[in-house]
N, C-alpha and C positions, 0 to 999 in steps of 0.2 A: 125547108122549115130547118132541119138539121143542120145545114149549113148556116143559115142565117143565125141561128142561136149560137152556134159556136163562134162566129166572128165576133156576135155581141158579146159573149162571154170573154174572148181575149181581151175585146176592148176594155171592158171594164177591170178586168186585171191590170192590164197598162194603165190604166186612168188611176187606179189604186195604188200602183207602183210609183208614177209620178207625184202623185199627193204625200204619198209617203217620204219619198226623197226631198221634195221640197220642206216638208215639216221638221225633217230630221236635219238638214243644214240649215234651218233657222233656230234650231234648238229646242223646238217643242217637243220632240222625241228625243229619247235617250239613244245615244249613237251605238252602232253594232258593227261588226267587222262586215270588212265587202264579201268576204267569201261566204259568211253566213246569210246576208242579204240575198245575193245572188241564187243561194240554195231554195230559201224560201219563195223567191221569185218562181225559180225553175219548178219547184212542186206545186206551187199554186196554178201556173200554166197547165200543167199536166192534171190534176186535179181539176181543173175547168174542162179540159179536154174530154176527160173520160165522164165526168157528171153530166156534161150537155148532149154528148154521144147516147147517154143512157137514157136520159130523160126525154131526148127527140125522137126515140126510135117509135116506128107505127105498131111494132108487133106486142107492145106493151112492157112494163117495169120488170116484169117476172121474166121473160125471154131475155131483156137486155141484161139484168142481173145474171142469169145462167152464162151467157157468154162473158160476161165481166170475171166470173170466179174461173171461167175454163182459161181465158187471157193469162189471170194472174197465177195459175197451175202450171201453164206454159213458160212463165217468167222465171216462178221459182226453181223449175225443172233445169233450164238455162243455167242459170246461178250456181244451180248446185254442181252441176256438171262442169262448170269453170272451175268453181272453189276446190274442185277434186280432180281437176284435168291431169296433174302428174299420178294420182294413185291408179286413175284409169288407163294411162297411158302404160304405167306398169303391170295392168292385168292385163291389157292388150298384148303386151311383151311375152308374160307367160304364156299365154292361151296359143300365141304364133311359135313360141319356143317348145310347145308339146305337138303342135302338128307340123311343125318344120323342124327336124333335128338339126341342131347346132345355130340355131338362131338366137344372140344374144339377148338377153333381157338386161336392157338400159337401164340406169338410175344414177343418181348423183348422191354421194355420200355425204354425213354431215359437215364435212370440210369444203364441200363445193366441188369435190373432184370427180370426173368421168367414171362411171363403175360398170362394169358389164358382170353378168353372171351366165355361166354354159352349164348346160344340166348333161350329166353322164348318158350315152347312150345304152342300146340294150346290149351290146357287146361291151361294154365297161370302160369306153374310150369317151374322150371329150371332142366333141368337133365343134368347130366357130365357122360359122359363114361371115365373109368378110368382103373388103375389095380391094385389087392391088391396080393402081391407077386408074381407079375407076370402074375397074372389071370384076364382076364377083366370082370368089375362089372361094371354096369349100376348102378348109383345112383340117388336119388331124394334129391336134394337140400334143406335142411329144415332147415333153420335159428331160426326156434321155437325149435328145438331139440339142448339138451347138448351136446349129444355124437354122434359118428358114430355108426351106426347101422347096421351090415351086417345080410342079411337073412341067415338061416341055408343053404341054398342049396347053394347062394354064399361063404358063408365061408367054405363048405366041397370042392367047386372046389379050393379054395384056398390053399388048402392043410391042414387045421385043422382039426383034428380029433372031429366032433361036438360030438360023441357019448361019448367021456371022459369028457365033460365039466361039471362043476356044474351051474346049472341055477337057483341061489340063490339071484339073484339082483333085487328088485322088481322094474317095469317099468309100466308107465301108456301109454297104447293104444286107438287108437280109439275105439276098442271093449272092453274097459276095462282094468283091471289089470293083469297083468301077471309078469313072472319073466325072465330074460336073462342071459348069461353068459358073464363075462368080461374076455378079451383076448388082448394081445399084438400082432401087427403084424409087421415085419420086415419093411416092405416099403409100401406105398400107395400114388399113383401117379394119377394125373390128368394132361394128355398132360405133359409138361416140368416140372409141380411144382410136385417135390417129397418130402414126408417125410419120416422119419425113425423113426422105434421103438414108434409106434402109437397105443395107447390105443383105442380099439373098444368094441361095446357091440355085442353080437351074439345071435338072437333071437330064441325062441322054432320054431320047426319045425310045419309050419302051422300059425305062429301067425305073419308073415309078408311076402308081396308079393315079395316085392323088397328091395334094401337096401338104408339106408338114411345116407345124407352127412352132418352131423350136426356141431355143432360151435366149437368143440375142434379140426376140421381141419381147421376153417376159422379162429380161434384166433391165430394159430400158423403162418398166413400170414402175411405181412407187410401192405397189404391194402386190402378192399372188399367194392366195392359199386355198387349200381344198376343205370343204367341209362335206364329209359324207358323199353325197351323189353331185355336188354341185362346186364349181370351180369359180372364183372370183377374182378378177382383175379390178386394179384400181392404178388409173394415170396418174 
């Protein structure tokens, strides 16, 4: 019965639409825009479907109205989530940053530029979880370092053949002088901020426990600032 009623209702809506079009073209009715007319027909079909489904259910009008209210509530929740999707993404990024140290909080500034925020860790440093040529790398942000320095292990995981490099660049470390190799990587990214064709230094095996994000990354950005326990990088 419900199916027959729905078909009849849609047929009636279609018949009214045909009569409306014929009378509008003959000048009997005032002309309206095509988009507005399509919207009226679209809403009419939905109203017909919902109305016929409610009235034709054997459980009774009260039960059908409860289901209708529930579906309207679900629809409103979905629309609200879509409308505030960027705020929800930012909230999720903040939660992730709290649970996983170094996770960047991604955002877009007022000018539409990619922006990340890093939270200072318990040791007072800023860590940044990023990728080098698609492989995950956790950096220590070091504004006192001129170069980006990859540990030997991180470089190998990024697909660099560390056994074929020439470690002939003198560098100073906390443990004294040593040598590193210079290498270009196709892409280095921290969150949505990505740089192509980046020059990095690669440490000898055992010289560096983790990788460093130096000023040759920061200098290629539009801005860099520290506000309390937050570091904000804008591309």
